[in-house]
Structure formats: structure tokens, C-alpha cells
TORVO-844572 format. One record per residue (C-alpha): residue in three letters; x, y, z; residue number from 1. Coordinates in Angstrom, 3 decimals. Example, Ala and Ser with C-alpha at 12.3 -4.5 7.8 and 13.67 -1.06 7.14 Angstrom:
<sites>
+------+----------+----------+----------+-----+
: type :        X :        Y :        Z : seq :
+------+----------+----------+----------+-----+
:  ALA :   12.300 :   -4.500 :    7.800 :   1 :
:  SER :   13.670 :   -1.060 :    7.140 :   2 :
+------+----------+----------+----------+-----+
</sites>
This chain:
<sites>
+------+----------+----------+----------+-----+
: type :        X :        Y :        Z : seq :
+------+----------+----------+----------+-----+
:  MET :  -31.021 :   14.340 :   18.849 :   1 :
:  LYS :  -29.464 :   14.484 :   15.374 :   2 :
:  ASN :  -26.294 :   16.125 :   16.719 :   3 :
:  GLN :  -26.071 :   13.551 :   19.508 :   4 :
:  LEU :  -26.247 :   10.760 :   16.933 :   5 :
:  LYS :  -23.504 :   12.409 :   14.868 :   6 :
:  ASN :  -21.286 :   12.728 :   17.941 :   7 :
:  PHE :  -21.923 :    9.105 :   18.852 :   8 :
:  ILE :  -20.976 :    7.925 :   15.355 :   9 :
:  LYS :  -17.873 :   10.128 :   15.436 :  10 :
:  GLN :  -16.757 :    8.708 :   18.775 :  11 :
:  PHE :  -17.565 :    5.146 :   17.695 :  12 :
:  LYS :  -15.349 :    5.508 :   14.647 :  13 :
:  LYS :  -12.455 :    6.311 :   16.968 :  14 :
:  THR :  -12.926 :    3.354 :   19.290 :  15 :
:  SER :  -10.565 :    0.412 :   19.327 :  16 :
:  VAL :  -13.435 :   -2.117 :   19.252 :  17 :
:  LYS :  -15.101 :   -0.986 :   16.038 :  18 :
:  PRO :  -15.368 :   -3.544 :   13.205 :  19 :
:  PHE :  -12.759 :   -3.548 :   10.477 :  20 :
:  THR :  -13.852 :   -1.705 :    7.330 :  21 :
:  GLY :  -11.571 :   -3.467 :    4.855 :  22 :
:  ILE :   -9.194 :   -6.392 :    4.563 :  23 :
:  ASN :   -5.630 :   -6.272 :    3.239 :  24 :
:  ILE :   -4.878 :   -9.718 :    1.799 :  25 :
:  GLU :   -1.407 :  -10.785 :    0.735 :  26 :
:  SER :   -2.357 :  -12.809 :   -2.329 :  27 :
:  SER :    1.350 :  -13.372 :   -2.995 :  28 :
:  ALA :    4.543 :  -12.899 :   -0.999 :  29 :
:  LEU :    6.608 :  -13.757 :   -4.077 :  30 :
:  CYS :    8.115 :  -11.177 :   -6.407 :  31 :
:  ASN :    9.890 :  -11.279 :   -9.749 :  32 :
:  LEU :   11.976 :   -8.164 :   -8.968 :  33 :
:  LYS :   14.785 :   -7.442 :   -6.499 :  34 :
:  CYS :   14.502 :   -3.719 :   -5.844 :  35 :
:  TRP :   17.171 :   -2.480 :   -3.422 :  36 :
:  ILE :   14.698 :   -0.230 :   -1.578 :  37 :
:  CYS :   12.128 :   -3.007 :   -1.059 :  38 :
:  PRO :   11.670 :   -4.276 :    2.516 :  39 :
:  THR :   11.768 :   -7.881 :    1.300 :  40 :
:  GLN :   15.505 :   -7.378 :    0.721 :  41 :
:  PHE :   15.983 :   -6.777 :    4.455 :  42 :
:  TYR :   14.364 :   -9.775 :    6.117 :  43 :
:  SER :   15.947 :  -10.264 :    9.534 :  44 :
:  GLY :   15.972 :  -14.042 :    9.236 :  45 :
:  PRO :   14.994 :  -16.876 :    6.902 :  46 :
:  ALA :   11.568 :  -16.216 :    5.447 :  47 :
:  THR :    9.217 :  -18.655 :    3.785 :  48 :
:  ARG :    7.280 :  -17.029 :    0.987 :  49 :
:  GLY :    4.499 :  -18.268 :   -1.226 :  50 :
:  ASN :    1.095 :  -17.625 :   -2.765 :  51 :
:  MET :   -2.062 :  -17.626 :   -0.678 :  52 :
:  SER :   -4.029 :  -20.811 :   -1.306 :  53 :
:  MET :   -7.696 :  -20.813 :   -2.222 :  54 :
:  GLU :   -8.369 :  -22.804 :    0.926 :  55 :
:  THR :   -6.987 :  -19.975 :    3.055 :  56 :
:  PHE :   -8.720 :  -17.307 :    0.972 :  57 :
:  ARG :  -12.112 :  -18.983 :    1.345 :  58 :
:  LYS :  -11.821 :  -18.663 :    5.129 :  59 :
:  LEU :  -12.283 :  -14.918 :    4.587 :  60 :
:  LEU :  -15.373 :  -15.040 :    2.357 :  61 :
:  PRO :  -17.934 :  -14.589 :    5.190 :  62 :
:  PHE :  -16.426 :  -11.204 :    6.042 :  63 :
:  PHE :  -16.396 :   -9.600 :    2.601 :  64 :
:  LYS :  -20.013 :   -8.431 :    2.795 :  65 :
:  GLN :  -19.225 :   -6.289 :    5.864 :  66 :
:  VAL :  -16.287 :   -4.362 :    4.383 :  67 :
:  VAL :  -15.972 :   -1.596 :    1.797 :  68 :
:  ASN :  -12.768 :   -2.853 :    0.212 :  69 :
:  VAL :  -10.601 :   -5.928 :   -0.212 :  70 :
:  ASP :   -7.057 :   -5.132 :   -1.294 :  71 :
:  LEU :   -5.177 :   -8.120 :   -2.727 :  72 :
:  THR :   -1.684 :   -6.721 :   -2.240 :  73 :
:  GLY :    1.045 :   -7.656 :    0.213 :  74 :
:  TRP :    4.809 :   -7.511 :   -0.127 :  75 :
:  GLY :    4.842 :   -9.535 :   -3.315 :  76 :
:  GLU :    3.540 :   -9.272 :   -6.858 :  77 :
:  PRO :   -0.180 :  -10.245 :   -6.898 :  78 :
:  LEU :   -0.120 :  -11.355 :  -10.542 :  79 :
:  LEU :    2.239 :  -14.201 :   -9.592 :  80 :
:  ASN :   -0.690 :  -15.932 :   -7.895 :  81 :
:  PRO :   -2.483 :  -18.035 :  -10.553 :  82 :
:  ASN :   -5.694 :  -17.809 :   -8.498 :  83 :
:  LEU :   -5.723 :  -14.003 :   -8.269 :  84 :
:  PHE :   -8.650 :  -13.433 :  -10.608 :  85 :
:  GLU :  -10.713 :  -16.189 :   -9.007 :  86 :
:  MET :  -10.107 :  -14.441 :   -5.679 :  87 :
:  ALA :  -11.333 :  -11.139 :   -7.091 :  88 :
:  ILE :  -14.466 :  -12.752 :   -8.528 :  89 :
:  LEU :  -15.267 :  -14.537 :   -5.272 :  90 :
:  ALA :  -14.764 :  -11.378 :   -3.221 :  91 :
:  LYS :  -17.288 :   -9.546 :   -5.392 :  92 :
:  LYS :  -19.774 :  -12.434 :   -5.295 :  93 :
:  ALA :  -19.452 :  -12.530 :   -1.501 :  94 :
:  GLY :  -20.632 :   -8.928 :   -1.321 :  95 :
:  CYS :  -17.506 :   -6.775 :   -1.301 :  96 :
:  PRO :  -18.156 :   -3.615 :   -3.357 :  97 :
:  SER :  -14.513 :   -2.873 :   -4.170 :  98 :
:  VAL :  -11.494 :   -5.053 :   -5.015 :  99 :
:  THR :   -8.129 :   -3.396 :   -5.555 : 100 :
:  LEU :   -4.487 :   -4.306 :   -6.043 : 101 :
:  THR :   -1.017 :   -2.878 :   -6.661 : 102 :
:  THR :    1.356 :   -4.327 :   -9.245 : 103 :
:  ASN :    4.869 :   -3.604 :  -10.479 : 104 :
:  GLY :    3.464 :   -3.745 :  -14.023 : 105 :
:  THR :    5.893 :   -6.314 :  -15.413 : 106 :
:  LEU :    3.198 :   -8.981 :  -15.786 : 107 :
:  LEU :    0.603 :   -6.769 :  -17.444 : 108 :
:  ASN :    0.564 :   -8.834 :  -20.631 : 109 :
:  ALA :   -2.379 :   -9.072 :  -23.032 : 110 :
:  GLU :   -3.991 :  -12.006 :  -21.211 : 111 :
:  ASN :   -3.754 :  -10.420 :  -17.768 : 112 :
:  ILE :   -5.038 :   -7.080 :  -19.044 : 113 :
:  GLU :   -8.129 :   -8.768 :  -20.498 : 114 :
:  ARG :   -8.742 :  -10.637 :  -17.226 : 115 :
:  ILE :   -8.325 :   -7.491 :  -15.143 : 116 :
:  ILE :  -10.999 :   -5.772 :  -17.222 : 117 :
:  SER :  -13.386 :   -8.752 :  -17.436 : 118 :
:  THR :  -13.026 :   -9.473 :  -13.714 : 119 :
:  GLU :  -13.968 :   -5.825 :  -13.074 : 120 :
:  ILE :  -11.199 :   -5.168 :  -10.595 : 121 :
:  ASP :  -12.143 :   -1.735 :   -9.322 : 122 :
:  ALA :   -8.770 :   -0.041 :   -8.965 : 123 :
:  LEU :   -5.242 :   -0.934 :   -9.954 : 124 :
:  SER :   -2.104 :    0.937 :   -8.941 : 125 :
:  VAL :    1.103 :    0.480 :  -10.927 : 126 :
:  SER :    4.280 :    1.113 :   -8.937 : 127 :
:  ILE :    6.805 :    2.804 :  -11.252 : 128 :
:  ASP :    8.878 :    5.336 :   -9.213 : 129 :
:  SER :   10.611 :    6.906 :  -12.215 : 130 :
:  ALA :   10.111 :    8.835 :  -15.423 : 131 :
:  THR :   13.199 :    7.604 :  -17.297 : 132 :
:  LYS :   14.741 :    4.271 :  -18.213 : 133 :
:  GLU :   17.987 :    5.243 :  -16.485 : 134 :
:  THR :   16.382 :    5.857 :  -13.093 : 135 :
:  HIS :   13.998 :    2.926 :  -13.456 : 136 :
:  VAL :   16.789 :    0.406 :  -13.920 : 137 :
:  LYS :   18.485 :    1.704 :  -10.755 : 138 :
:  LEU :   15.366 :    1.436 :   -8.612 : 139 :
:  LYS :   13.501 :   -1.507 :  -10.143 : 140 :
:  LYS :   15.978 :   -4.317 :  -10.676 : 141 :
:  GLY :   14.592 :   -6.706 :  -13.268 : 142 :
:  SER :   11.922 :   -4.367 :  -14.650 : 143 :
:  ASP :   11.782 :   -2.974 :  -18.189 : 144 :
:  PHE :   10.596 :    0.657 :  -18.138 : 145 :
:  SER :    9.395 :    0.701 :  -21.757 : 146 :
:  GLN :    7.433 :   -2.507 :  -21.282 : 147 :
:  VAL :    5.684 :   -1.202 :  -18.164 : 148 :
:  ILE :    4.757 :    2.100 :  -19.827 : 149 :
:  SER :    3.446 :    0.265 :  -22.904 : 150 :
:  ALA :    1.434 :   -2.066 :  -20.668 : 151 :
:  ILE :   -0.248 :    0.844 :  -18.878 : 152 :
:  GLN :   -1.121 :    2.399 :  -22.215 : 153 :
:  GLU :   -2.554 :   -0.897 :  -23.456 : 154 :
:  LEU :   -4.573 :   -1.407 :  -20.263 : 155 :
:  ILE :   -6.165 :    2.028 :  -20.499 : 156 :
:  THR :   -6.810 :    1.681 :  -24.246 : 157 :
:  ARG :   -8.517 :   -1.687 :  -23.828 : 158 :
:  ARG :  -10.493 :   -0.537 :  -20.805 : 159 :
:  ASN :  -11.799 :    2.490 :  -22.675 : 160 :
:  SER :  -12.630 :    0.536 :  -25.819 : 161 :
:  SER :  -14.581 :   -1.984 :  -23.735 : 162 :
:  GLY :  -16.831 :    0.794 :  -22.477 : 163 :
:  SER :  -15.913 :    0.053 :  -18.864 : 164 :
:  LYS :  -14.714 :    2.557 :  -16.287 : 165 :
:  ARG :  -12.887 :   -0.171 :  -14.379 : 166 :
:  PRO :  -10.207 :   -0.476 :  -13.325 : 167 :
:  TYR :   -9.463 :    3.010 :  -12.059 : 168 :
:  VAL :   -5.761 :    3.243 :  -12.907 : 169 :
:  SER :   -3.290 :    4.969 :  -10.613 : 170 :
:  ALA :    0.457 :    5.406 :  -11.142 : 171 :
:  SER :    2.506 :    5.203 :   -7.957 : 172 :
:  PHE :    5.751 :    7.096 :   -7.392 : 173 :
:  LEU :    7.879 :    6.550 :   -4.258 : 174 :
:  LEU :    9.535 :    9.875 :   -3.431 : 175 :
:  MET :   13.325 :    9.735 :   -2.997 : 176 :
:  ARG :   16.407 :   11.888 :   -3.431 : 177 :
:  ASP :   17.386 :    9.868 :   -6.493 : 178 :
:  ASN :   14.134 :   10.470 :   -8.371 : 179 :
:  MET :   12.572 :   13.692 :   -7.054 : 180 :
:  GLU :   13.773 :   15.788 :   -9.988 : 181 :
:  GLU :   11.634 :   13.511 :  -12.192 : 182 :
:  ILE :    8.398 :   14.412 :  -10.352 : 183 :
:  PRO :    7.277 :   16.922 :  -13.057 : 184 :
:  ARG :    8.307 :   14.673 :  -15.934 : 185 :
:  PHE :    6.494 :   11.712 :  -14.368 : 186 :
:  THR :    3.328 :   13.784 :  -13.968 : 187 :
:  ASP :    3.493 :   14.819 :  -17.619 : 188 :
:  LEU :    4.137 :   11.263 :  -18.819 : 189 :
:  MET :    1.229 :    9.802 :  -16.847 : 190 :
:  ALA :   -1.073 :   12.558 :  -18.098 : 191 :
:  LYS :   -0.210 :   11.576 :  -21.666 : 192 :
:  LEU :   -1.082 :    7.966 :  -20.817 : 193 :
:  ASN :   -4.450 :    9.146 :  -19.424 : 194 :
:  VAL :   -4.053 :    7.454 :  -16.045 : 195 :
:  ASN :   -6.690 :    8.522 :  -13.529 : 196 :
:  ASP :   -4.277 :    9.830 :  -10.939 : 197 :
:  VAL :   -0.667 :    9.954 :   -9.825 : 198 :
:  ALA :    0.021 :    8.944 :   -6.218 : 199 :
:  PHE :    3.214 :   10.232 :   -4.614 : 200 :
:  LYS :    4.315 :    8.426 :   -1.453 : 201 :
:  ASN :    7.063 :    9.018 :    1.068 : 202 :
:  LEU :    9.543 :    6.335 :    2.098 : 203 :
:  SER :    7.515 :    5.383 :    5.156 : 204 :
:  ALA :    9.181 :    2.006 :    5.694 : 205 :
:  VAL :   12.954 :    2.286 :    6.038 : 206 :
:  PHE :   15.112 :   -0.750 :    6.697 : 207 :
:  SER :   18.700 :    0.326 :    6.006 : 208 :
:  PRO :   20.937 :    3.422 :    6.320 : 209 :
:  GLU :   21.142 :    3.559 :    2.505 : 210 :
:  VAL :   17.367 :    3.780 :    2.209 : 211 :
:  MET :   17.216 :    6.291 :    5.087 : 212 :
:  SER :   19.560 :    8.608 :    3.167 : 213 :
:  GLN :   16.911 :    8.783 :    0.421 : 214 :
:  VAL :   14.090 :   10.343 :    2.483 : 215 :
:  ILE :   12.941 :   13.818 :    1.452 : 216 :
:  TYR :   10.944 :   14.696 :    4.584 : 217 :
:  GLU :   12.085 :   15.988 :    7.965 : 218 :
:  GLY :   11.267 :   15.655 :   11.650 : 219 :
:  TYR :   11.900 :   11.934 :   12.121 : 220 :
:  TYR :   15.278 :   10.798 :   10.814 : 221 :
:  SER :   18.391 :   12.905 :   11.244 : 222 :
:  VAL :   18.595 :   13.409 :    7.493 : 223 :
:  ARG :   18.686 :   16.867 :    5.967 : 224 :
:  ALA :   16.195 :   16.989 :    3.127 : 225 :
:  ASP :   16.556 :   19.174 :    0.065 : 226 :
:  CYS :   13.297 :   20.978 :    0.835 : 227 :
:  GLU :   13.869 :   23.744 :   -1.689 : 228 :
:  GLY :   14.453 :   21.332 :   -4.567 : 229 :
:  ARG :   11.602 :   19.061 :   -3.494 : 230 :
:  ASP :    9.098 :   21.911 :   -3.271 : 231 :
:  LYS :   10.217 :   23.303 :   -6.612 : 232 :
:  TYR :    9.650 :   19.996 :   -8.418 : 233 :
:  ILE :    6.279 :   19.485 :   -6.730 : 234 :
:  ALA :    5.149 :   22.997 :   -7.694 : 235 :
:  GLU :    6.116 :   22.292 :  -11.316 : 236 :
:  ALA :    4.221 :   18.997 :  -11.203 : 237 :
:  LYS :    1.095 :   20.680 :   -9.841 : 238 :
:  GLN :    1.176 :   23.208 :  -12.661 : 239 :
:  LEU :    1.480 :   20.417 :  -15.228 : 240 :
:  ALA :   -1.319 :   18.470 :  -13.549 : 241 :
:  GLU :   -3.652 :   21.455 :  -13.691 : 242 :
:  LYS :   -2.755 :   22.075 :  -17.318 : 243 :
:  ASN :   -3.218 :   18.431 :  -18.344 : 244 :
:  GLY :   -6.203 :   17.645 :  -16.139 : 245 :
:  ILE :   -4.659 :   14.859 :  -14.072 : 246 :
:  LYS :   -5.171 :   14.346 :  -10.353 : 247 :
:  LEU :   -2.150 :   14.329 :   -8.011 : 248 :
:  ILE :   -2.344 :   12.658 :   -4.594 : 249 :
:  PHE :    0.268 :   13.000 :   -1.872 : 250 :
:  HIS :    0.121 :   10.275 :    0.767 : 251 :
:  GLY :    1.587 :   12.088 :    3.745 : 252 :
:  ASN :    3.218 :   15.485 :    4.221 : 253 :
:  PHE :    6.895 :   16.448 :    4.527 : 254 :
:  PHE :    7.309 :   17.041 :    8.239 : 255 :
:  ALA :    6.801 :   14.202 :   10.712 : 256 :
:  GLU :    4.211 :   14.985 :   13.384 : 257 :
:  ARG :    2.838 :   12.374 :   15.780 : 258 :
:  ILE :   -0.859 :   11.684 :   15.236 : 259 :
:  ASN :   -3.435 :    9.591 :   17.114 : 260 :
:  ASP :   -3.741 :    7.142 :   14.286 : 261 :
:  CYS :   -1.526 :    4.880 :   12.218 : 262 :
:  LEU :   -1.510 :    5.582 :    8.521 : 263 :
:  ILE :   -0.514 :    2.007 :    7.693 : 264 :
:  MET :   -4.115 :    1.070 :    8.541 : 265 :
:  PRO :   -4.147 :   -1.178 :   11.670 : 266 :
:  LEU :   -7.244 :    0.595 :   13.021 : 267 :
:  ASP :   -9.353 :   -0.316 :    9.991 : 268 :
:  TYR :   -7.738 :   -3.099 :    7.963 : 269 :
:  PRO :   -6.292 :   -6.350 :    9.343 : 270 :
:  PHE :   -3.345 :   -7.593 :    7.292 : 271 :
:  ILE :   -3.703 :  -11.250 :    6.284 : 272 :
:  GLY :   -0.373 :  -12.763 :    5.287 : 273 :
:  TRP :   -0.151 :  -15.253 :    2.440 : 274 :
:  ASN :   -0.172 :  -18.145 :    4.966 : 275 :
:  GLY :   -3.207 :  -16.871 :    6.881 : 276 :
:  ASP :   -1.433 :  -15.092 :    9.748 : 277 :
:  VAL :   -3.234 :  -11.956 :   10.933 : 278 :
:  ALA :   -1.074 :   -8.942 :   11.764 : 279 :
:  PRO :   -1.947 :   -5.290 :   12.496 : 280 :
:  CYS :   -0.096 :   -4.098 :    9.394 : 281 :
:  CYS :    2.196 :   -5.269 :    6.612 : 282 :
:  ILE :    5.367 :   -4.269 :    8.510 : 283 :
:  LEU :    4.494 :   -6.328 :   11.583 : 284 :
:  GLY :    3.430 :   -9.155 :    9.293 : 285 :
:  HIS :    6.968 :   -9.779 :    8.005 : 286 :
:  PRO :   10.354 :  -10.695 :    9.543 : 287 :
:  VAL :   11.931 :   -7.275 :    9.098 : 288 :
:  THR :   13.417 :   -4.700 :   11.438 : 289 :
:  GLN :   12.483 :   -1.116 :   10.649 : 290 :
:  LEU :   14.825 :    1.757 :   11.459 : 291 :
:  GLY :   13.522 :    4.126 :   14.110 : 292 :
:  LYS :   14.349 :    7.773 :   14.815 : 293 :
:  ASN :   17.828 :    7.142 :   16.157 : 294 :
:  GLY :   18.681 :    4.608 :   13.489 : 295 :
:  ASN :   18.169 :    1.669 :   15.822 : 296 :
:  GLY :   15.880 :   -1.182 :   14.906 : 297 :
:  ILE :   12.220 :   -1.187 :   15.933 : 298 :
:  ALA :    9.195 :   -3.350 :   15.151 : 299 :
:  GLY :   11.248 :   -6.370 :   14.123 : 300 :
:  GLY :    9.897 :   -9.879 :   13.624 : 301 :
:  VAL :    6.447 :  -11.214 :   12.815 : 302 :
:  LEU :    3.555 :  -10.254 :   15.093 : 303 :
:  SER :    0.581 :  -12.538 :   14.532 : 304 :
:  PHE :   -2.629 :  -12.435 :   16.575 : 305 :
:  GLY :   -3.822 :  -15.685 :   15.039 : 306 :
:  ASN :   -4.263 :  -17.566 :   11.797 : 307 :
:  VAL :   -7.498 :  -17.655 :    9.793 : 308 :
:  ASN :   -6.938 :  -21.341 :    9.038 : 309 :
:  GLU :   -7.315 :  -22.046 :   12.760 : 310 :
:  GLU :   -9.838 :  -19.460 :   14.006 : 311 :
:  SER :  -12.217 :  -16.911 :   12.503 : 312 :
:  LEU :  -11.019 :  -13.439 :   11.519 : 313 :
:  ASP :  -13.570 :  -11.662 :   13.728 : 314 :
:  ARG :  -12.482 :  -13.657 :   16.765 : 315 :
:  ILE :   -8.873 :  -12.671 :   16.086 : 316 :
:  TRP :   -9.830 :   -8.998 :   15.550 : 317 :
:  TYR :  -11.505 :   -8.802 :   18.963 : 318 :
:  LYS :   -8.754 :  -10.468 :   20.966 : 319 :
:  GLU :   -7.872 :   -8.312 :   23.966 : 320 :
:  ARG :   -4.230 :   -7.852 :   22.989 : 321 :
:  TYR :   -5.237 :   -6.727 :   19.486 : 322 :
:  ILE :   -7.820 :   -4.328 :   20.920 : 323 :
:  GLU :   -5.252 :   -2.972 :   23.358 : 324 :
:  LEU :   -2.811 :   -2.190 :   20.538 : 325 :
:  ARG :   -5.498 :   -0.215 :   18.712 : 326 :
:  ARG :   -6.567 :    1.471 :   21.955 : 327 :
:  LYS :   -3.046 :    2.762 :   22.583 : 328 :
:  ILE :   -2.749 :    4.155 :   19.058 : 329 :
:  ILE :   -6.056 :    6.020 :   19.387 : 330 :
:  ALA :   -4.968 :    7.408 :   22.783 : 331 :
:  GLY :   -1.727 :    8.741 :   21.301 : 332 :
:  LYS :    0.390 :    6.178 :   23.139 : 333 :
:  ILE :    3.103 :    4.054 :   21.555 : 334 :
:  PRO :    2.276 :    0.333 :   21.521 : 335 :
:  GLU :    5.178 :   -1.837 :   22.631 : 336 :
:  GLU :    4.715 :   -3.957 :   19.521 : 337 :
:  CYS :    5.094 :   -0.978 :   17.207 : 338 :
:  GLY :    7.838 :    1.039 :   18.832 : 339 :
:  ASP :    7.889 :    4.659 :   17.693 : 340 :
:  CYS :    7.136 :    3.534 :   14.133 : 341 :
:  LEU :    7.034 :    6.054 :   11.313 : 342 :
:  GLY :    3.501 :    4.887 :   10.524 : 343 :
:  LEU :    2.368 :    6.844 :   13.577 : 344 :
:  TYR :    3.572 :   10.060 :   11.953 : 345 :
:  SER :    2.038 :   12.371 :    9.375 : 346 :
:  VAL :    4.615 :   11.674 :    6.646 : 347 :
:  SER :    3.139 :    8.213 :    6.169 : 348 :
:  GLY :   -0.001 :    7.442 :    4.278 : 349 :
:  SER :   -2.028 :    4.644 :    2.789 : 350 :
:  PRO :   -3.682 :    4.439 :   -0.624 : 351 :
:  LEU :   -6.457 :    2.402 :    1.016 : 352 :
:  ARG :   -7.934 :    5.471 :    2.730 : 353 :
+------+----------+----------+----------+-----+
</sites>
């Protein structure tokens, strides 16, 4: 009987009609940087961007008690929303056990650091992508490397002195040709800052030939990766991590294999755009055209199954077309809406899992 129950639970977890386990909320679609690798630089048409209003956010409150995580990150900088901390507080009060977000670190000033700690945001990831000022200025247009590093140090110092274990601080590094030789140095730097872990991610959303030339994995794009150099730098980083006692996480592997899942989370997390539109994932929630295997565009334009300002999130989640998209992914088929998206391959990955 016990084994039958386990098998039932296992099969249920794979079904397309299971409840969502988390919610990905775009608190802000605005950003103070203009990074050349960012998908927001490749919108396929005019795009209206803004901050999510409290009115829209409150439409989601009834669902927070049924999920394990609310992530307040979209394709913008969350700290640009003046209501961000109120959102985090309300999510916790509504019964959500974990509230997380990703930031570019430029707005981690003294006031925001204090509010992050007092609000008890559970986990915060800082997207840095470099270990030197020279590389940082190339990848993060408008960001000051020294300021971001100092802000991380201040956040961790204040968190520790407060006696709190929150937020769990992660440093994010997007793996590219232009920065892969800095993988060991980045690991060492973050260890000295006492961050909780370093998360390395592949370029799993590619929107231009220039960005495609930066990938360091194989099996999807017709780009020859420097596997020997990549593996050497990763091996060095792992040695440093073991020596310094810091955790390394790799979101995805380095050869693209089709899996019966999507690692950009449409099976578990609905993506709620800043205006309330509900999409399967962040890519389909924005007016962008991703590059597929042959370099042609796939998954372009906004796919919305409804808007939470007009109907409830659970009603949207269980719409037949939405269920059918999830059903195809689980069956190993390619949904028409997705095309042969890289998210369906093992080189992708999500920090939410």
C-alpha cells in the first residue's frame, strides 16, 4: 500500500493538471542598466514596461498559502518598485514560507539593505557575471563593479551582525566565452565575501547572433565551444570552492539533451507579468523572439492565458490550452507555442528549483 501511494504521488507530480507550487511575479519590468546580452534589448516590437501595482499584486494573495515560494523577479530590477518590500511582507503574511528575488546589485544601498534584512526576504541572488572591473563594464552597462561588491559585503556583514540567517545570499554568474576564464577568480572572490553559494548559469535565452557566439555548451547551436578551456576553469573553481568552503551550483550541463520537462519552470510556476498577464514562462511573457537551433526565430511575441486583474489565477492555470501546453511538455512533445525552445534541453536551468 505504501509503495502504491508513493507511485501515485510520483505520477501525480508529473501530470499537467497538478497545482502550481510557486509563483514567479514580475514586480518590475523596468531596469536601470542596458546590458547587451539582456533579452530586454531585443524586444521584437514596442513594449510598455512598468512596475506591478499593489492592486494587481493583491489579486494573488489568496494563492500564496498554497505555494512554497514566491519569486519577485521578472525581466527588470525588482528594487525599482517602491512597493517591493510591502509585497514581500504581504506574501509572508498570506502564508507563503519563502520569498526570493534577483537583483543586479546597483541599488543595494544602506536603506535597501536594512529593509531586505528587516523584511526577512529569504533568499537574494545578485547577478554579477564577472570577477574584474574590466569585464563587468563590458557586460553590465551602467553598473559599477566596486559598488556592487561593496554592497554584497555590507549586506552580509549587516545580516550577520543582526543575528539573522536571512537572506541567503547567492552570487550569479552567466557563463560566456568572454568571462569563462574568470570562473576561478569569481569563486575565490565570492568566498572571501562569505556569500552562501555561487550559481553558474548557461546562456539559455539567446536573442541575437552576437549572444549566440558566446555560448559555451554544445548540442543545440552550431557554435563550437572551447570545452577544454571551460572544463579547466571549472575544475580550478571547484578546487577553490572546496578549499574555501563555498558551495558551487551549476544550473544545467554542457551538452543539450531533450528532456520531458522545461527548466524555465512552466510546469510548476506561472509567470505573472508586471501588468497581470499570465504566461507559461518569462520568455513567452515578453515581446521577444528567441533564436532556435538553426538560428531562426522561435517563441516570439507575448503568450498570455489571461490576466489576474480580470480572472483568478487558478482559473487561468486550469484553462484547457494551458493544460495542453504542459501535457505536451511532459509527454516529450514540442508545444507549438514554445517551438523547440532551449528551455526544453538539459543546458537550461532555473534557480527556483
